[in-house]
Residue, then its C-alpha position, 0 to 999 in steps of 0.5 A: m025666782h020672782r018674775v016681772k014684765i019690763n018693757g016687754l021682757s020677762v025679767a027674773y030676779e031673786q030677793t031675800g032678807d030684810g033691811p036697806a036694799l042691796v042690788l047685785l048685778h052680775g057679769f056677762i056669760i053668767d047670771s044671778r046664781m053667781w051671787r049665791l054666797q052673797l044672798e046667803s050671808l048678806s040677807d041678815q042685814f040687807t034686802v038682797i036683790a040679784w037679777d038675771a039681766p035681760g039676755t041671761g039666766q031665766s030672763s028674756d033675750p033682748p032685741e039686737t038693738f039693746g044697749i046699756g041704757d036699756w039695761v038701765d031702764c029695765l033695772a030701774g023698772l025692776l026696782d020700781a016693781a019691787g018697791v025699792q026707792r033707793a039701794h046700794i048698787l053692787g056691780l061686778s065686771w060687766g055689772g059694774i059698767l051697768a052700775q056706773e051708768f045707773y048712777r049716772r042716770h039715777s044718782m038720787r036712787v043710789l045709796s052707795l056704789v060698789l064696783a068690783d073687778t071692773y072698769a068703765g068699759w074697754k073703750g077709753s080704757l084700752p087701745e082701740p086695736v085691743v078693743e076691736e080685737r076683743l069685741a071680734a073675739c066675743l062675736r065669734d065665740a058667741s056661736l060656740p057650744p057650751g062644751e067649747f065655750v066654758p073651757k075657753y073663758l073659765p081660766g081667766m076668771f080665777s086665780e091659781s088658788a081657786t078650788q075645783e068646787v068653786q070652779k065647777e060651780f062657775a062653769n055650771i053657771m057659765s054653761g047656760f049663757h045666752p048667745v044674744g046676751f053675750r054678744l050684746m054685753a061684750a064685756d071683759r073678763r079681767s080688769p087691770m089694777n091700774i084702772a081700779y086706782q084711777i076709778r078710786d082717784a076719780i071719785p071723791g071719797a072712794r075707797l079701794a079694797v084689794i082681796s089678796g089671792a082672788g081672781h076676777v070673780s072675787n065674790l066666789e073665790k073669797p066670799a068671806q072677805f068679799n062679804t065683809i068689805v061690802r057689809d062694812f062699806c054699805l051699812p054706815l051709808s044706809t041711812m043717808 
């Protein structure tokens, strides 16, 4: 793991491979370890960077006032430190929300945007009572010990066909969650298909790829299909 100081926070990240930069943004309650299979496979044609967002993994916990804009600032600072001017930005779940905000603020630094198993956040996508209920649940669950937290959230992450090995690996990553980061990110663990169609229709030239038989963490459950989709989409756009 590399480590860089950004805005007073210690931010950890992995970097491997050679080629156009591909930045991987993980979801909430997990960290860069979820990208193991992408770091291994895609580094033959990309410089793959996967960070532990502040509040996760080996990175520092942010202050309680931290918001999505602060995560964007940290991500921009990390890319500066890594010498990356432009990159393909891939975000899954909460990472997809971060990717959208990064594009809004730094569109000239984005070669392409890959939004996996995500939407634009609860507000605007779900009825207000549902938003309030989910946020309250996240705030309550942040205080749970890993032995209770993991069994509560793990079932919603995968399809019924997910192997025990994959679920065990993900459970191990989840068990290291940071309560502070979890409370501040407070993002959903599932994203409905109707939102995916809305995002596709709203972005000129967007493509929608559906991985059959995969749950929310499609990069771990169906890594071969996931990696092929990312590779085929990003490579032609790498010279823009």
